[in-house]
All heavy atoms as TSV, in Angstrom:
chain	resi	resn	atom	element	x	y	z
A	1	MET	N	N	0.856	-1.229	0.019
A	1	MET	CA	C	0.020	0.025	-0.040
A	1	MET	C	C	0.908	1.265	0.004
A	1	MET	O	O	0.586	2.176	-0.658
A	1	MET	CB	C	-0.868	0.055	1.181
A	1	MET	CG	C	-1.818	1.197	1.204
A	1	MET	SD	S	-2.925	0.883	2.698
A	1	MET	CE	C	-3.819	2.371	2.712
A	2	ARG	N	N	1.968	1.238	0.807
A	2	ARG	CA	C	2.841	2.405	0.846
A	2	ARG	C	C	3.449	2.684	-0.556
A	2	ARG	O	O	3.557	3.869	-0.937
A	2	ARG	CB	C	3.988	2.067	1.825
A	2	ARG	CG	C	4.841	3.199	2.046
A	2	ARG	CD	C	5.858	2.873	3.161
A	2	ARG	NE	N	6.844	3.952	3.400
A	2	ARG	CZ	C	7.771	3.891	4.161
A	2	ARG	NH1	N	8.000	2.843	4.944
A	2	ARG	NH2	N	8.595	4.942	4.250
A	3	GLN	N	N	3.877	1.708	-1.289
A	3	GLN	CA	C	4.450	1.834	-2.600
A	3	GLN	C	C	3.409	2.342	-3.586
A	3	GLN	O	O	3.710	3.264	-4.476
A	3	GLN	CB	C	5.048	0.583	-3.119
A	3	GLN	CG	C	6.257	0.094	-2.398
A	3	GLN	CD	C	7.391	1.067	-2.507
A	3	GLN	OE1	O	7.677	1.675	-3.540
A	3	GLN	NE2	N	8.147	1.225	-1.440
A	4	GLU	N	N	2.246	1.940	-3.372
A	4	GLU	CA	C	1.125	2.436	-4.283
A	4	GLU	C	C	0.794	3.951	-4.086
A	4	GLU	O	O	0.647	4.716	-5.030
A	4	GLU	CB	C	-0.172	1.686	-4.048
A	4	GLU	CG	C	-1.298	1.980	-4.929
A	4	GLU	CD	C	-2.618	1.208	-4.525
A	4	GLU	OE1	O	-2.506	0.186	-4.050
A	4	GLU	OE2	O	-3.684	1.640	-4.920
A	5	VAL	N	N	0.850	4.377	-2.839
A	5	VAL	CA	C	0.594	5.743	-2.481
A	5	VAL	C	C	1.803	6.617	-2.933
A	5	VAL	O	O	1.549	7.675	-3.533
A	5	VAL	CB	C	0.511	5.935	-0.888
A	5	VAL	CG1	C	0.415	7.419	-0.514
A	5	VAL	CG2	C	-0.869	5.264	-0.530
A	6	ARG	N	N	2.968	6.094	-2.795
A	6	ARG	CA	C	4.193	6.780	-3.287
A	6	ARG	C	C	4.187	6.989	-4.867
A	6	ARG	O	O	4.429	8.069	-5.356
A	6	ARG	CB	C	5.420	6.055	-2.940
A	6	ARG	CG	C	6.679	6.651	-3.426
A	6	ARG	CD	C	7.937	5.736	-3.087
A	6	ARG	NE	N	9.028	6.007	-3.809
A	6	ARG	CZ	C	10.126	6.701	-3.311
A	6	ARG	NH1	N	10.050	7.070	-2.028
A	6	ARG	NH2	N	11.119	7.034	-4.058
A	7	ARG	N	N	3.704	5.932	-5.497
A	7	ARG	CA	C	3.535	5.990	-6.991
A	7	ARG	C	C	2.532	7.062	-7.349
A	7	ARG	O	O	2.759	7.797	-8.340
A	7	ARG	CB	C	3.250	4.589	-7.525
A	7	ARG	CG	C	3.320	4.373	-8.957
A	7	ARG	CD	C	3.216	2.956	-9.427
A	7	ARG	NE	N	2.329	2.120	-8.633
A	7	ARG	CZ	C	2.804	1.095	-7.812
A	7	ARG	NH1	N	4.027	0.840	-7.703
A	7	ARG	NH2	N	1.935	0.357	-7.117
A	8	ASP	N	N	1.421	7.022	-6.728
A	8	ASP	CA	C	0.283	7.948	-6.958
A	8	ASP	C	C	0.740	9.439	-6.719
A	8	ASP	O	O	0.486	10.321	-7.401
A	8	ASP	CB	C	-0.886	7.653	-6.176
A	8	ASP	CG	C	-1.600	6.346	-6.624
A	8	ASP	OD1	O	-1.244	5.885	-7.719
A	8	ASP	OD2	O	-2.400	5.789	-5.858
A	9	LEU	N	N	1.491	9.582	-5.527
A	9	LEU	CA	C	1.974	10.910	-5.216
A	9	LEU	C	C	2.911	11.476	-6.320
A	9	LEU	O	O	2.747	12.675	-6.754
A	9	LEU	CB	C	2.696	10.864	-3.878
A	9	LEU	CG	C	3.288	12.122	-3.412
A	9	LEU	CD1	C	2.325	13.221	-3.081
A	9	LEU	CD2	C	4.227	11.893	-2.190
A	10	LEU	N	N	3.808	10.651	-6.785
A	10	LEU	CA	C	4.743	11.085	-7.740
A	10	LEU	C	C	4.055	11.296	-9.114
A	10	LEU	O	O	4.356	12.292	-9.731
A	10	LEU	CB	C	5.814	10.045	-7.933
A	10	LEU	CG	C	6.860	9.968	-6.786
A	10	LEU	CD1	C	7.876	8.825	-7.007
A	10	LEU	CD2	C	7.620	11.247	-6.611
A	11	ALA	N	N	3.124	10.536	-9.406
A	11	ALA	CA	C	2.328	10.680	-10.677
A	11	ALA	C	C	1.611	12.025	-10.701
A	11	ALA	O	O	1.635	12.720	-11.686
A	11	ALA	CB	C	1.432	9.466	-10.938
A	12	GLU	N	N	0.940	12.303	-9.569
A	12	GLU	CA	C	0.170	13.573	-9.518
A	12	GLU	C	C	1.156	14.772	-9.429
A	12	GLU	O	O	0.810	15.760	-10.123
A	12	GLU	CB	C	-0.669	13.524	-8.206
A	12	GLU	CG	C	-1.653	14.698	-8.079
A	12	GLU	CD	C	-2.683	14.715	-9.267
A	12	GLU	OE1	O	-3.047	13.605	-9.731
A	12	GLU	OE2	O	-3.115	15.802	-9.652
A	13	SER	N	N	2.231	14.677	-8.710
A	13	SER	CA	C	3.065	15.900	-8.595
A	13	SER	C	C	3.807	16.094	-9.969
A	13	SER	O	O	4.146	17.251	-10.225
A	13	SER	CB	C	4.116	15.666	-7.432
A	13	SER	OG	O	4.926	14.629	-7.796
A	14	LYS	N	N	4.051	15.190	-10.757
A	14	LYS	CA	C	4.778	15.379	-11.976
A	14	LYS	C	C	3.920	16.163	-13.030
A	14	LYS	O	O	4.469	16.669	-14.020
A	14	LYS	CB	C	5.126	14.017	-12.649
A	14	LYS	CG	C	6.362	13.342	-11.906
A	14	LYS	CD	C	6.671	12.133	-12.478
A	14	LYS	CE	C	7.794	11.408	-11.705
A	14	LYS	NZ	N	8.255	10.142	-12.308
A	15	LYS	N	N	2.698	16.328	-12.730
A	15	LYS	CA	C	1.760	17.083	-13.592
A	15	LYS	C	C	2.062	18.538	-13.502
A	15	LYS	O	O	1.602	19.346	-14.395
A	15	LYS	CB	C	0.374	16.856	-13.249
A	15	LYS	CG	C	-0.112	15.396	-13.477
A	15	LYS	CD	C	-1.564	15.185	-13.091
A	15	LYS	CE	C	-2.052	13.710	-13.295
A	15	LYS	NZ	N	-3.471	13.596	-12.873
A	16	HIS	N	N	2.691	19.067	-12.456
A	16	HIS	CA	C	2.992	20.389	-12.205
A	16	HIS	C	C	4.331	20.796	-12.780
A	16	HIS	O	O	5.331	20.104	-12.552
A	16	HIS	CB	C	2.973	20.687	-10.724
A	16	HIS	CG	C	1.605	20.404	-10.145
A	16	HIS	ND1	N	0.526	21.311	-10.232
A	16	HIS	CD2	C	1.116	19.388	-9.434
A	16	HIS	CE1	C	-0.543	20.776	-9.578
A	16	HIS	NE2	N	-0.180	19.612	-9.180
A	17	LYS	N	N	4.453	21.937	-13.414
A	17	LYS	CA	C	5.721	22.401	-13.951
A	17	LYS	C	C	6.732	22.656	-12.841
A	17	LYS	O	O	7.951	22.472	-12.956
A	17	LYS	CB	C	5.562	23.711	-14.759
A	17	LYS	CG	C	4.717	23.523	-16.084
A	17	LYS	CD	C	4.569	24.855	-16.733
A	17	LYS	CE	C	3.657	24.663	-17.932
A	17	LYS	NZ	N	3.504	25.990	-18.596
A	18	ALA	N	N	6.279	23.152	-11.771
A	18	ALA	CA	C	7.136	23.538	-10.619
A	18	ALA	C	C	7.863	22.333	-10.030
A	18	ALA	O	O	8.851	22.410	-9.424
A	18	ALA	CB	C	6.431	24.263	-9.504
A	19	TRP	N	N	7.276	21.078	-10.234
A	19	TRP	CA	C	7.835	19.847	-9.638
A	19	TRP	C	C	9.288	19.623	-10.092
A	19	TRP	O	O	10.189	19.403	-9.383
A	19	TRP	CB	C	7.013	18.696	-9.943
A	19	TRP	CG	C	7.517	17.358	-9.288
A	19	TRP	CD1	C	7.408	17.032	-8.124
A	19	TRP	CD2	C	8.267	16.416	-10.013
A	19	TRP	NE1	N	8.038	15.872	-7.897
A	19	TRP	CE2	C	8.602	15.417	-9.086
A	19	TRP	CE3	C	8.828	16.273	-11.375
A	19	TRP	CZ2	C	9.373	14.314	-9.439
A	19	TRP	CZ3	C	9.483	15.163	-11.632
A	19	TRP	CH2	C	9.845	14.162	-10.716
A	20	LYS	N	N	9.480	19.751	-11.435
A	20	LYS	CA	C	10.769	19.564	-12.047
A	20	LYS	C	C	11.764	20.590	-11.517
A	20	LYS	O	O	12.930	20.268	-11.185
A	20	LYS	CB	C	10.715	19.552	-13.555
A	20	LYS	CG	C	11.949	19.177	-14.222
A	20	LYS	CD	C	11.764	19.107	-15.718
A	20	LYS	CE	C	13.105	18.635	-16.386
A	20	LYS	NZ	N	12.994	18.502	-17.760
A	21	ARG	N	N	11.396	21.843	-11.411
A	21	ARG	CA	C	12.247	22.886	-10.840
A	21	ARG	C	C	12.585	22.666	-9.497
A	21	ARG	O	O	13.778	22.933	-9.060
A	21	ARG	CB	C	11.525	24.327	-11.059
A	21	ARG	CG	C	11.100	24.765	-12.462
A	21	ARG	CD	C	12.167	25.383	-13.267
A	21	ARG	NE	N	13.022	26.298	-12.614
A	21	ARG	CZ	C	12.908	27.599	-12.714
A	21	ARG	NH1	N	12.020	28.203	-13.482
A	21	ARG	NH2	N	13.833	28.453	-12.132
A	22	LEU	N	N	11.611	22.195	-8.654
A	22	LEU	CA	C	11.951	21.988	-7.293
A	22	LEU	C	C	12.944	20.791	-7.177
A	22	LEU	O	O	13.777	20.831	-6.234
A	22	LEU	CB	C	10.683	21.653	-6.447
A	22	LEU	CG	C	9.756	22.715	-6.118
A	22	LEU	CD1	C	8.364	22.277	-5.650
A	22	LEU	CD2	C	10.415	23.688	-5.188
A	23	CYS	N	N	12.827	19.838	-7.990
A	23	CYS	CA	C	13.763	18.676	-7.899
A	23	CYS	C	C	15.292	19.070	-8.257
A	23	CYS	O	O	16.204	18.364	-7.998
A	23	CYS	CB	C	13.334	17.578	-8.870
A	23	CYS	SG	S	11.940	16.649	-8.309
A	24	GLU	N	N	15.385	20.198	-8.897
A	24	GLU	CA	C	16.736	20.709	-9.323
A	24	GLU	C	C	17.475	21.328	-8.108
A	24	GLU	O	O	18.640	21.479	-8.189
A	24	GLU	CB	C	16.643	21.747	-10.398
A	24	GLU	CG	C	16.172	21.193	-11.757
A	24	GLU	CD	C	15.846	22.186	-12.795
A	24	GLU	OE1	O	16.031	23.451	-12.415
A	24	GLU	OE2	O	15.594	21.757	-13.900
A	25	ILE	N	N	16.770	21.587	-7.052
A	25	ILE	CA	C	17.432	22.155	-5.849
A	25	ILE	C	C	18.148	21.091	-5.104
A	25	ILE	O	O	17.526	20.059	-4.877
A	25	ILE	CB	C	16.346	22.827	-4.990
A	25	ILE	CG1	C	15.627	23.923	-5.647
A	25	ILE	CG2	C	16.960	23.344	-3.676
A	25	ILE	CD1	C	14.425	24.579	-5.029
A	26	PRO	N	N	19.381	21.298	-4.740
A	26	PRO	CA	C	20.142	20.275	-4.013
A	26	PRO	C	C	19.452	19.862	-2.768
A	26	PRO	O	O	18.836	20.720	-2.043
A	26	PRO	CB	C	21.424	20.966	-3.727
A	26	PRO	CG	C	21.655	22.059	-4.737
A	26	PRO	CD	C	20.184	22.509	-5.081
A	27	SER	N	N	19.427	18.589	-2.494
A	27	SER	CA	C	18.840	17.932	-1.305
A	27	SER	C	C	17.319	17.850	-1.378
A	27	SER	O	O	16.657	17.411	-0.401
A	27	SER	CB	C	19.254	18.526	0.061
A	27	SER	OG	O	18.676	19.739	0.303
A	28	ILE	N	N	16.701	18.139	-2.493
A	28	ILE	CA	C	15.243	18.012	-2.631
A	28	ILE	C	C	14.959	17.004	-3.718
A	28	ILE	O	O	15.319	17.194	-4.883
A	28	ILE	CB	C	14.569	19.406	-2.953
A	28	ILE	CG1	C	14.607	20.364	-1.743
A	28	ILE	CG2	C	13.122	19.173	-3.317
A	28	ILE	CD1	C	13.960	21.669	-2.059
A	29	GLY	N	N	14.501	15.888	-3.276
A	29	GLY	CA	C	14.254	14.735	-4.174
A	29	GLY	C	C	12.746	14.779	-4.634
A	29	GLY	O	O	12.080	15.811	-4.350
A	30	PRO	N	N	12.407	13.761	-5.403
A	30	PRO	CA	C	11.021	13.755	-5.945
A	30	PRO	C	C	9.899	13.802	-4.870
A	30	PRO	O	O	8.849	14.531	-5.037
A	30	PRO	CB	C	10.970	12.542	-6.737
A	30	PRO	CG	C	12.201	11.799	-6.464
A	30	PRO	CD	C	13.215	12.663	-5.779
A	31	ILE	N	N	10.075	13.076	-3.808
A	31	ILE	CA	C	9.062	13.026	-2.726
A	31	ILE	C	C	8.994	14.351	-2.016
A	31	ILE	O	O	7.933	14.939	-1.834
A	31	ILE	CB	C	9.348	11.924	-1.715
A	31	ILE	CG1	C	9.189	10.517	-2.439
A	31	ILE	CG2	C	8.309	11.955	-0.583
A	31	ILE	CD1	C	7.899	10.165	-2.929
A	32	ARG	N	N	10.181	14.952	-1.646
A	32	ARG	CA	C	10.147	16.178	-0.949
A	32	ARG	C	C	9.566	17.312	-1.833
A	32	ARG	O	O	8.795	18.159	-1.390
A	32	ARG	CB	C	11.597	16.627	-0.432
A	32	ARG	CG	C	11.524	17.754	0.419
A	32	ARG	CD	C	12.914	17.947	1.114
A	32	ARG	NE	N	13.090	16.903	2.114
A	32	ARG	CZ	C	14.216	16.534	2.604
A	32	ARG	NH1	N	15.318	17.114	2.153
A	32	ARG	NH2	N	14.326	15.580	3.475
A	33	ALA	N	N	9.832	17.205	-3.166
A	33	ALA	CA	C	9.266	18.261	-4.066
A	33	ALA	C	C	7.836	18.212	-4.085
A	33	ALA	O	O	7.070	19.161	-4.154
A	33	ALA	CB	C	9.937	18.045	-5.419
A	34	ALA	N	N	7.270	16.940	-4.050
A	34	ALA	CA	C	5.859	16.756	-4.066
A	34	ALA	C	C	5.222	17.282	-2.839
A	34	ALA	O	O	4.090	17.929	-2.776
A	34	ALA	CB	C	5.441	15.229	-4.194
A	35	VAL	N	N	5.869	17.111	-1.605
A	35	VAL	CA	C	5.338	17.641	-0.368
A	35	VAL	C	C	5.371	19.140	-0.391
A	35	VAL	O	O	4.396	19.877	0.042
A	35	VAL	CB	C	6.241	17.038	0.836
A	35	VAL	CG1	C	5.906	17.792	2.076
A	35	VAL	CG2	C	5.978	15.611	0.954
A	36	LEU	N	N	6.432	19.726	-0.954
A	36	LEU	CA	C	6.603	21.202	-1.049
A	36	LEU	C	C	5.377	21.705	-1.949
A	36	LEU	O	O	4.848	22.823	-1.713
A	36	LEU	CB	C	7.909	21.675	-1.614
A	36	LEU	CG	C	9.088	21.496	-0.659
A	36	LEU	CD1	C	10.325	21.735	-1.290
A	36	LEU	CD2	C	8.806	22.346	0.567
A	37	LEU	N	N	5.107	21.072	-2.935
A	37	LEU	CA	C	3.977	21.511	-3.830
A	37	LEU	C	C	2.648	21.446	-3.078
A	37	LEU	O	O	1.833	22.300	-3.232
A	37	LEU	CB	C	3.834	20.529	-5.078
A	37	LEU	CG	C	4.773	20.860	-6.231
A	37	LEU	CD1	C	4.624	19.749	-7.247
A	37	LEU	CD2	C	4.467	22.194	-6.827
A	38	GLY	N	N	2.572	20.468	-2.135
A	38	GLY	CA	C	1.367	20.446	-1.295
A	38	GLY	C	C	1.364	21.608	-0.388
A	38	GLY	O	O	0.257	22.130	-0.090
A	39	ILE	N	N	2.441	22.055	0.149
A	39	ILE	CA	C	2.576	23.186	1.048
A	39	ILE	C	C	2.273	24.451	0.274
A	39	ILE	O	O	1.448	25.316	0.764
A	39	ILE	CB	C	3.912	23.251	1.788
A	39	ILE	CG1	C	4.063	22.116	2.698
A	39	ILE	CG2	C	4.090	24.515	2.559
A	39	ILE	CD1	C	5.565	21.912	3.204
A	40	PHE	N	N	2.903	24.617	-0.886
A	40	PHE	CA	C	2.752	25.879	-1.637
A	40	PHE	C	C	1.347	26.020	-2.225
A	40	PHE	O	O	0.898	27.041	-2.464
A	40	PHE	CB	C	3.706	25.922	-2.802
A	40	PHE	CG	C	5.196	26.031	-2.327
A	40	PHE	CD1	C	6.200	25.690	-3.150
A	40	PHE	CD2	C	5.518	26.740	-1.187
A	40	PHE	CE1	C	7.486	25.922	-2.763
A	40	PHE	CE2	C	6.849	26.912	-0.784
A	40	PHE	CZ	C	7.774	26.520	-1.593
A	41	GLY	N	N	0.823	24.798	-2.489
A	41	GLY	CA	C	-0.445	24.859	-3.221
A	41	GLY	C	C	-0.208	25.144	-4.701
A	41	GLY	O	O	0.679	24.470	-5.246
A	42	ARG	N	N	-0.696	26.126	-5.295
A	42	ARG	CA	C	-0.469	26.497	-6.670
A	42	ARG	C	C	0.395	27.811	-6.542
A	42	ARG	O	O	-0.195	28.806	-6.334
A	42	ARG	CB	C	-1.649	26.742	-7.442
A	42	ARG	CG	C	-2.468	25.403	-7.393
A	42	ARG	CD	C	-3.829	25.581	-8.007
A	42	ARG	NE	N	-3.720	25.883	-9.487
A	42	ARG	CZ	C	-4.735	26.179	-10.305
A	42	ARG	NH1	N	-5.961	26.270	-9.682
A	42	ARG	NH2	N	-4.582	26.416	-11.493
A	43	PRO	N	N	1.722	27.769	-6.720
A	43	PRO	CA	C	2.597	28.916	-6.463
A	43	PRO	C	C	2.112	30.191	-7.264
A	43	PRO	O	O	2.273	31.295	-6.767
A	43	PRO	CB	C	3.964	28.466	-6.911
A	43	PRO	CG	C	3.925	26.986	-6.887
A	43	PRO	CD	C	2.479	26.592	-7.124
A	44	HIS	N	N	1.595	29.995	-8.503
A	44	HIS	CA	C	1.343	31.188	-9.290
A	44	HIS	C	C	0.049	31.927	-8.747
A	44	HIS	O	O	-0.246	33.024	-9.126
A	44	HIS	CB	C	1.095	30.835	-10.751
A	44	HIS	CG	C	-0.028	29.899	-11.018
A	44	HIS	ND1	N	0.116	28.559	-10.786
A	44	HIS	CD2	C	-1.314	30.086	-11.407
A	44	HIS	CE1	C	-1.099	27.971	-11.071
A	44	HIS	NE2	N	-1.971	28.913	-11.440
A	45	THR	N	N	-0.622	31.351	-7.784
A	45	THR	CA	C	-1.788	32.012	-7.211
A	45	THR	C	C	-1.527	32.701	-5.892
A	45	THR	O	O	-2.366	33.376	-5.379
A	45	THR	CB	C	-3.029	30.973	-6.953
A	45	THR	OG1	O	-2.538	30.005	-5.989
A	45	THR	CG2	C	-3.407	30.279	-8.182
A	46	VAL	N	N	-0.353	32.661	-5.444
A	46	VAL	CA	C	0.117	33.283	-4.189
A	46	VAL	C	C	0.195	34.776	-4.536
A	46	VAL	O	O	0.854	35.206	-5.488
A	46	VAL	CB	C	1.436	32.733	-3.733
A	46	VAL	CG1	C	1.957	33.462	-2.441
A	46	VAL	CG2	C	1.342	31.241	-3.390
A	47	SER	N	N	-0.400	35.562	-3.600
A	47	SER	CA	C	-0.482	37.010	-3.860
A	47	SER	C	C	0.703	37.785	-3.375
A	47	SER	O	O	0.762	38.912	-3.399
A	47	SER	CB	C	-1.727	37.639	-3.295
A	47	SER	OG	O	-1.769	37.419	-1.866
A	48	VAL	N	N	1.735	37.094	-2.796
A	48	VAL	CA	C	2.921	37.796	-2.319
A	48	VAL	C	C	4.018	37.641	-3.326
A	48	VAL	O	O	4.074	36.750	-4.150
A	48	VAL	CB	C	3.344	37.184	-0.937
A	48	VAL	CG1	C	2.331	37.382	0.084
A	48	VAL	CG2	C	3.690	35.761	-1.080
A	49	PRO	N	N	5.000	38.566	-3.329
A	49	PRO	CA	C	6.153	38.450	-4.237
A	49	PRO	C	C	6.951	37.146	-4.043
A	49	PRO	O	O	6.879	36.599	-2.986
A	49	PRO	CB	C	6.960	39.689	-3.779
A	49	PRO	CG	C	6.174	40.596	-3.111
A	49	PRO	CD	C	5.016	39.826	-2.455
A	50	SER	N	N	7.624	36.706	-5.104
A	50	SER	CA	C	8.277	35.479	-5.050
A	50	SER	C	C	9.377	35.360	-3.906
A	50	SER	O	O	9.613	34.280	-3.417
A	50	SER	CB	C	8.884	35.174	-6.344
A	50	SER	OG	O	9.874	36.126	-6.701
A	51	ASP	N	N	9.882	36.492	-3.555
A	51	ASP	CA	C	10.944	36.451	-2.485
A	51	ASP	C	C	10.338	36.188	-1.102
A	51	ASP	O	O	11.030	35.841	-0.156
A	51	ASP	CB	C	11.836	37.723	-2.505
A	51	ASP	CG	C	11.000	38.976	-2.229
A	51	ASP	OD1	O	9.761	38.993	-2.525
A	51	ASP	OD2	O	11.539	40.002	-1.698
A	52	GLN	N	N	9.009	36.439	-1.042
A	52	GLN	CA	C	8.340	36.104	0.208
A	52	GLN	C	C	7.641	34.731	0.211
A	52	GLN	O	O	6.963	34.310	1.161
A	52	GLN	CB	C	7.307	37.172	0.528
A	52	GLN	CG	C	7.857	38.602	0.820
A	52	GLN	CD	C	6.828	39.599	0.883
A	52	GLN	OE1	O	5.613	39.322	0.918
A	52	GLN	NE2	N	7.289	40.824	1.161
A	53	LEU	N	N	7.849	33.998	-0.809
A	53	LEU	CA	C	7.047	32.735	-0.992
A	53	LEU	C	C	7.601	31.759	0.166
A	53	LEU	O	O	6.811	31.023	0.679
A	53	LEU	CB	C	7.349	32.100	-2.323
A	53	LEU	CG	C	6.614	30.761	-2.670
A	53	LEU	CD1	C	5.155	30.964	-2.553
A	53	LEU	CD2	C	7.008	30.262	-4.021
A	54	TRP	N	N	8.850	31.734	0.453
A	54	TRP	CA	C	9.427	30.828	1.435
A	54	TRP	C	C	8.797	31.170	2.800
A	54	TRP	O	O	8.357	30.293	3.589
A	54	TRP	CB	C	10.901	30.960	1.565
A	54	TRP	CG	C	11.609	30.427	0.368
A	54	TRP	CD1	C	12.185	31.116	-0.584
A	54	TRP	CD2	C	11.732	29.063	0.014
A	54	TRP	NE1	N	12.745	30.254	-1.558
A	54	TRP	CE2	C	12.474	28.960	-1.183
A	54	TRP	CE3	C	11.268	27.851	0.603
A	54	TRP	CZ2	C	12.729	27.717	-1.801
A	54	TRP	CZ3	C	11.549	26.589	-0.043
A	54	TRP	CH2	C	12.254	26.579	-1.232
A	55	THR	N	N	8.595	32.502	3.191
A	55	THR	CA	C	8.042	32.878	4.408
A	55	THR	C	C	6.523	32.524	4.422
A	55	THR	O	O	6.001	31.975	5.378
A	55	THR	CB	C	8.165	34.365	4.648
A	55	THR	OG1	O	9.624	34.652	4.489
A	55	THR	CG2	C	7.676	34.785	5.951
A	56	TYR	N	N	5.877	32.695	3.271
A	56	TYR	CA	C	4.474	32.427	3.160
A	56	TYR	C	C	4.188	30.943	3.409
A	56	TYR	O	O	3.278	30.560	4.112
A	56	TYR	CB	C	3.988	32.806	1.771
A	56	TYR	CG	C	2.525	32.272	1.416
A	56	TYR	CD1	C	1.487	32.930	1.907
A	56	TYR	CD2	C	2.403	31.061	0.663
A	56	TYR	CE1	C	0.233	32.389	1.649
A	56	TYR	CE2	C	1.153	30.615	0.385
A	56	TYR	CZ	C	0.125	31.230	0.816
A	56	TYR	OH	O	-1.162	30.718	0.528
A	57	SER	N	N	5.138	30.065	2.953
A	57	SER	CA	C	4.865	28.669	3.018
A	57	SER	C	C	5.376	28.099	4.408
A	57	SER	O	O	5.196	26.914	4.711
A	57	SER	CB	C	5.652	27.985	1.973
A	57	SER	OG	O	7.002	28.188	2.118
A	58	GLY	N	N	5.954	28.905	5.277
A	58	GLY	CA	C	6.477	28.510	6.582
A	58	GLY	C	C	7.834	27.922	6.499
A	58	GLY	O	O	8.275	27.303	7.487
A	59	LEU	N	N	8.561	28.073	5.412
A	59	LEU	CA	C	9.872	27.644	5.224
A	59	LEU	C	C	10.977	28.638	5.322
A	59	LEU	O	O	12.133	28.383	5.123
A	59	LEU	CB	C	10.014	26.801	3.915
A	59	LEU	CG	C	9.049	25.616	3.712
A	59	LEU	CD1	C	9.086	25.111	2.349
A	59	LEU	CD2	C	9.353	24.521	4.729
A	60	GLY	N	N	10.564	29.864	5.609
A	60	GLY	CA	C	11.540	30.965	5.662
A	60	GLY	C	C	12.312	30.990	6.924
A	60	GLY	O	O	11.957	30.378	7.978
A	61	ILE	N	N	13.413	31.648	6.974
A	61	ILE	CA	C	14.248	31.889	8.160
A	61	ILE	C	C	13.758	33.042	8.976
A	61	ILE	O	O	13.459	34.138	8.400
A	61	ILE	CB	C	15.724	32.105	7.715
A	61	ILE	CG1	C	16.230	30.876	6.963
A	61	ILE	CG2	C	16.545	32.405	8.953
A	61	ILE	CD1	C	17.596	31.077	6.398
A	62	GLU	N	N	13.474	32.865	10.243
A	62	GLU	CA	C	13.064	33.944	11.048
A	62	GLU	C	C	14.222	34.335	11.885
A	62	GLU	O	O	14.969	33.587	12.459
A	62	GLU	CB	C	11.979	33.404	12.023
A	62	GLU	CG	C	10.676	33.203	11.277
A	62	GLU	CD	C	9.537	32.815	12.246
A	62	GLU	OE1	O	9.634	33.160	13.445
A	62	GLU	OE2	O	8.598	32.198	11.840
A	63	VAL	N	N	14.436	35.657	12.005
A	63	VAL	CA	C	15.434	36.267	12.852
A	63	VAL	C	C	14.730	36.936	14.079
A	63	VAL	O	O	13.941	37.749	13.824
A	63	VAL	CB	C	16.319	37.251	12.039
A	63	VAL	CG1	C	17.303	37.849	12.978
A	63	VAL	CG2	C	16.963	36.541	10.832
A	64	ARG	N	N	15.175	36.519	15.160
A	64	ARG	CA	C	14.563	37.084	16.397
A	64	ARG	C	C	15.650	37.632	17.263
A	64	ARG	O	O	16.684	37.107	17.392
A	64	ARG	CB	C	13.751	36.083	17.196
A	64	ARG	CG	C	12.525	35.591	16.400
A	64	ARG	CD	C	11.759	34.572	17.251
A	64	ARG	NE	N	10.755	34.020	16.389
A	64	ARG	CZ	C	9.849	33.151	16.829
A	64	ARG	NH1	N	9.850	32.846	18.153
A	64	ARG	NH2	N	8.889	32.703	16.077
A	65	SER	N	N	15.345	38.736	17.982
A	65	SER	CA	C	16.322	39.202	18.945
A	65	SER	C	C	15.609	39.763	20.161
A	65	SER	O	O	14.464	40.196	20.034
A	65	SER	CB	C	17.189	40.305	18.293
A	65	SER	OG	O	16.357	41.390	17.926
A	66	ARG	N	N	16.258	39.631	21.226
A	66	ARG	CA	C	15.671	40.172	22.474
A	66	ARG	C	C	16.196	41.503	22.701
A	66	ARG	O	O	17.428	41.864	22.502
A	66	ARG	CB	C	16.119	39.316	23.687
A	66	ARG	CG	C	15.243	38.045	23.710
A	66	ARG	CD	C	15.516	37.330	25.001
A	66	ARG	NE	N	16.774	36.700	25.062
A	66	ARG	CZ	C	17.306	36.189	26.107
A	66	ARG	NH1	N	16.660	36.159	27.223
A	66	ARG	NH2	N	18.460	35.553	26.058
A	67	PRO	N	N	15.376	42.469	23.222
A	67	PRO	CA	C	15.867	43.778	23.515
A	67	PRO	C	C	16.790	43.774	24.680
A	67	PRO	O	O	16.775	42.966	25.564
A	67	PRO	CB	C	14.582	44.578	23.832
A	67	PRO	CG	C	13.607	43.620	24.239
A	67	PRO	CD	C	13.993	42.327	23.440
A	68	ILE	N	N	17.774	44.581	24.658
A	68	ILE	CA	C	18.754	44.689	25.678
A	68	ILE	C	C	18.177	45.568	26.830
A	68	ILE	O	O	17.630	46.646	26.614
A	68	ILE	CB	C	20.103	45.362	25.284
A	68	ILE	CG1	C	20.687	44.535	24.098
A	68	ILE	CG2	C	21.074	45.586	26.351
A	68	ILE	CD1	C	21.865	45.164	23.486
A	69	THR	N	N	18.160	44.995	28.025
A	69	THR	CA	C	17.602	45.727	29.204
A	69	THR	C	C	18.780	46.193	30.073
A	69	THR	O	O	19.788	45.501	30.357
A	69	THR	CB	C	16.714	44.879	29.970
A	69	THR	OG1	O	17.322	43.640	30.402
A	69	THR	CG2	C	15.483	44.471	29.130
A	70	MET	N	N	18.623	47.355	30.635
A	70	MET	CA	C	19.619	47.932	31.544
A	70	MET	C	C	19.249	47.494	32.942
A	70	MET	O	O	18.047	47.619	33.323
A	70	MET	CB	C	19.690	49.423	31.376
A	70	MET	CG	C	20.027	49.845	29.991
A	70	MET	SD	S	21.654	49.253	29.477
A	70	MET	CE	C	22.575	50.661	29.830
A	71	LEU	N	N	20.123	47.089	33.730
A	71	LEU	CA	C	19.919	46.753	35.173
A	71	LEU	C	C	20.217	47.972	36.058
A	71	LEU	O	O	20.856	48.754	35.890
A	71	LEU	CB	C	20.821	45.555	35.566
A	71	LEU	CG	C	20.419	44.231	34.781
A	71	LEU	CD1	C	21.369	43.196	35.290
A	71	LEU	CD2	C	18.978	43.820	35.056
């Protein structure tokens, strides 16, 4: 059953143009690219600029700092 689901996942994800582009990124294989497509949804429908797509999808880097307090 697991192999059947994997085969179906890959077959469905290969229908998207972005799948091939995602697979070109180092350390992103076919399964991870399919999962990213699921997270992104349809990237061309996102209303934020492309540089914010990582943040929109929850994969962006967050920088946090604490304010310095005087004692």
